[in-house]
C-alpha angles and dihedrals in degrees: 000000000000126000117244114228127223093251091056093050088048090050091051091049093049090049092049089048090051092047090052091047094048087050092054092045090050092051092046092049091047089055092045091052090050091051092050090051092051092046090050091051091047091051092049091050094047088050090050091052097036096056094061090042092053090048090052090048091051093051089048092053091049090051092049090050091053091049091050091054089051091050090048090052091049091048091052091049091049090050089050090049092049091052090049093047088050092050091048092048089051091049094048092046093051094043101042103016099080097044092044092054090050091049091049092048092049090049091049089050093049090050093050092047094050091042092054092045098044103052129252100342145305114335092004094288114143113250120243126211116228121210117184098324095322126104121218114209119242092248093063094055119101096227114121127200121218117230 
């Protein structure tokens, strides 16, 4: 048998070390390839699902824009109606307000005159004073009749 030299032993050790290193690198590369395949599949699936979602979102945004345009038109119409109602209210108040106040004042004066002449009140009933939801009987009033 032949004796193995130190250089040969060192060469065998280096060869074994390199074989183990290459094996670990091969396993790591195989797992990396598997991860890249899974990632590629995931990206493809997300793309397949995202495209219809983006189309739906785009359609929803278009629909919302249409509805906003309609609401804007309605708001413009409401503003116009409000200004017309304000103008009409001002016209009615200026046209009928003065005469109606005069008629109401005249009616009040007539009622007061008839009430003072006709006794205590309508149909001979004594009148009652009302204070914030409470009625004060006639006897407590300070009004005196002359005999």
